[in-house]
N, C-alpha and C positions, 0 to 999 in steps of 0.2 A: 388904208386900214386893212384891206383884203390882201395886199401884197401880190396882186395878180396883174400881169402885164401881157401875157401871151397864153391863149387857150387853144385846146384842140377840140374838134367837133367831128363826131362820127355817127353814122346811121347803121344799125345792125338788125339782123333778123329779116323777116319777110318784108318786101316792099309794101308801101301803103300810101294812099292819097293823103297829101298834107305834109309829107316829109320835107319837101322843098320849102314849104311855107315856114316850117320851124327853122330850117337852115338859114333862111333869109332873116327871120326875126332875131335869132341868136347873133348872127354875124353883124347885122346892121346896128343892133342895140350895143353890142360890144365895141364896135368901131366908132360909131357916130356919137354915142353918149359918153363912153368911157375911154376912147382912144386906145383900145386894146388891139393887139395883133391876133388874128384868128387863122388857125391852120386847119385845113380840111384833111381828115384821115380817110383814105380811100378803102372802100369795100369792107367796112366794119372792122372787126377785130383783126382781120387779115392784114389790113394796112398797118396796124400796130406791130404785128409779127414781122412783116416784111419791110417795115420802114418806108412805106409809100404814103407820103404826105405832100401837100402843097398849100401855099398861102391863099387865103380867100380875100377878095377885094369887094368894094361896093359894086363894081361893074360885074364881077362874076356871080354875085347873088341877086342882081337886079333882074326883073322880068321872069322870075321863076315861081312866083306865088301861085299861079294857076296851073303849073305843070304837075303831072303825076310823077310817081317814081322819086328818085333821088339823084341829084347831080354828083354826089359823092360815091355812088355805088353802095351796094350792101351785100351781105353774105349771111346765110343762116345755117352754115355747115361747119363753122369754125369756132372752137372753144380753146382758148390758149392753154388751158390745163390738160387738154386731150388733143393735141395737134399731131397729125400723122407726119412722120419724118422718115425719109428713105435713108437707110444705113446699110451699105454693102449689098444693095439690091433688095433688101427686105424693109418693109414698112413697119415702123414701130410708133406707138403713141407716146408722146413726150409732153411734159409740162414745160412750156416755153414762156412762162410768166417773166422770168428774168430777162429774156430777150425784149419783151415788150417794155419793161421798166427801163432798160438801157436806151431804147428808142425814144421814150418819153423824156428822159434826161437829156439825150443828145439834141432833141428838138426844142429844148428849154420850155416845155409845156408846164405851166403852173397849175393847170386844171384841165379837165376834159368834160365836155357836155356830151352825154351819151343818149341817143334817141333810139328807143327800142321797147320791146314787150317783156314778158315775164322771163323768157330765156335769156335775153340780153341783160336784164337787171340782175339775174342770178350770176352771170359772168362778171358784171360790173362790180358787184358786191365783193368779189374776190380782190379786185384792184383797190377798193376802199380799205379793205383789211391790210393791204400792203402799203398803205399810207398815201395813195394817190387821191387827190381831191376830185371826185366825180359828182356831177349833178345829172340826174336822170330826167328824161322827158318821156312820158308814157305814150307809146305808139302801139296800136294793133287794131285791125278791123274787127277782131273777135270781141273786143271790149272786156277782156277777162283779166286785166292786170289788177292785182290786189291793191287796195288803198285809194283808188280813184273812182269816182262815180261814172266817168266816161273817158275814153281815149280818142284822140283824133284819128280819123280814118274810118271809124265806125259809122258815122252818119252817111258817108259816101257809099259804103258797102250796103247799108240798109236801103238807100235810094236805088241802087242798081238792082238789088234783089226784089224790091217792091215793084219796079217797072217790069221785071221779068215775070213776076206772079200775075201782074195785070195782063200781060200779053198772053200767057198760057190760059188765062181765064176764057178768052174768046174762042180759042181753038178747042178747049175742053167742052165748052157749051155747044159748039157747032157739031162736034163728033159724039157728044154724049159720053165722054170718057172721064176717067179719073186721071188727073195729071199730078205727078209727084215731082216737086222741085227740091233738089238737094242744094243746100247752102253751106258755106264754111262756118267755122266756129270752134273746131276742136272739141274740147270737153265742156264748152259753155254754149248755151242756146240763145244768146242775146240777138244775133242777126236773125235767126228763124222767128223768134218771138216778135220782134219789132216789125220786120217786113211782113210777117204773117198777119199781124193785127192791122197794119197800114193798108194791106190789100184786101182785107176781108176774107182771108183764107179760111177754109172750112175746118181743116185739121192741122194742128201744129205739133210736131214731135221734136222734143228737145232732150239732151242728155240727162238733165236733172230729173226728168220724169220718164222712167222706162215704160215703153209702150206695150199695150195689149192689142195684138193684131186682131183678135176676135172683136174687140170693141170698135176698132177702126172700121172693120168690114161691116159690122152692124150699123154704124153711123152712115156710111156711104150708101148702103142698101136702103136704109130708112129714107134718106134724101131722095133716092130714085123713086121710091114708092109714093112720095109726096109730090112728084112731078119735077123735082130738081134732078135732072138726068145727068148731072156731072158733079164732080167734087174736085176741089183743089187741096193738095196736101203739101205743106212746107216742112221739110225735115232737115234738121241739123246733122252735119256729117258725123257727129259723135253720138247720135241717138242709138239706143240699143233696146231690144225686146226684153220683157221681163224674163228673168232666168236665162238670159242670153248675153252675148258679148257684142262689142262694137265691131263694125266691119273694117278690117285693116286692108288698105290697098296694097301696101308693101312696107318692108322694114329696111331702113338704110343704116347699117351698123356704123358707118363713118360719120353720122350726124349726131350732134348733141341731143337732138330730139328725134330718135330713130323711127318712131311709129308714125306712119302716114295714113290717115283715115280717108275713107272714100268708098262709095259703092252701096251705102245703105239705101239710097233712093231707088236704085235698081232692084235691090232685094225686096223692098216693100212693094214696089210695083208688081213684081212677079208674084209675090204672096197674095196680094189683093185680087189680082186677076184669077189666080188659081182657086181662091176661096169663093169668089162671088160671080165669076164669069163676066164681070164688067170690064170692058177694054180699058187697059191702064198703060200709060206711057210715063217716061221719066226724063227729066232734064237735070243735068248737073252744071251749075254755073261756074264752079272752079275759080280760076284766077281772074276771070272777068271782074269779080268783085274787088280785086286789088288795084285794077288799072284805071287809067283815065284821070281827068281833072277832078280835084276835090270839090265837093259842094261848098257853098258859102259858110255853112256852120263849121266845117272842118278847117277852112282857111282862117276863120276868126279864132277858133280854139287853138290852132297851131301857133298863131301869132301871140296869143296870150301866154301860152306855155313857154315859147322860146324867149320872150321878153323876161318872164319870171325866172327862168333858169339863170340868166346873166345877173339879174338883180340879186338873186341868192348868193351867187359867187362874190359879188362886190360888197355884200353885207357881211362877208366873212363866214358864210355857212359852208359846211363840208358834208359830203356823203348824203345829200338829200335828194328826194324824188318830188318833182313838181306834180301836184294832183289837183283835181277838182272835187271839192266836197261841199255839198249843200249849196251849190250855185256859186261858190267862191274859189278862186285859185289860191291854194296854200301849198304846204309841203310836209312830207313825213320822212323818217329815216329810210334811205334807199334800201337798206338790208331788210326792212319790214316787208318789202314786196318780193324778195328773192324766194324762189322755189314755191310760190303760192299762185293760186288761180282764183279769180272772182267769178263764182258761179251764180246762177239765178236762185235767189232764196225762194222757198216754196210758199212763203207768206207774202210775196211781192204783190202789192195792190194791182199791178198791171195784169198779173195772172188772173186775179179775181174778175177784173173788168172784162177780160177776154172770154172767160167762162160765162159771164153774165150776158154777153151778146151772142152766145151760142157756139163759140169755138170749142172744138173737141181736142182734148189732150190725151184721150184714151185711158186715163187713169180711173 
């Protein structure tokens, strides 16, 4: 009924714990249950552009469930509609969609399972409009993909950030310092919120709630006066002060997502020490949050998502995104997630719970 016998599979965007678990689930479900051929597309959309693909087998996807990263490789700098091409020594940006479509046809791909985040789904929606049957699987440690309650990779990133916050707790207490830990998340504060709550962090600063430095300083000084001679602050990289801007680490004009955030933790630490005279230090976790073996929750979720993607294809669905809604795996139109981000709603019950146990958001 689906008319599908050969599918492509790619991972795009930033790497993430659980990618290999999805690759394994998609490939094994497709091959073992439905007898499909599965082709791995290398390095995300770059593999489509350069026609770099290879067949996947049961052997090649075995024993990868626990591995971090992706055996297919990935790329977060390539957008087929804005691909830099050198012509007569000059670099020009070209739309190479036609080249991708030729390679899809040449490799006889009836459909493509695309594993990625919001930027990847935005790019994939363009192929859907070109008539290519694509099924999306939501990936990002930031948990900011619109339409799904959770993405795989998020639980592992939270576990890493929580352990780091637990560890800086002891050194902060020993030296009577304020310790500021900066975590990833871009414009969404999900990692900071969850790891901050899990570790009992004193102050959590997220992009959705612009912070008031004066209130942060009042909070840590009040703790010190009560005998709590240290404070832990977890800040999301996209946090910004009231009437201020996010801290931009650098701008990469060659990337589809040119703004790279980073440095807000260092700024906050400097500002707090200057205002309070309390010794303050900062730690930036950076890509540590992306690496390593996925936790059990992400392995299970990735397996569910990968299996669901193949089942959607074989049921004749087109242009869908696998999502988790209200505890159940379901699907939505892939284009619904394109160009959007899932931010923390200000009426989230978890925010209320954090405030009720004494967490400061500085608002």
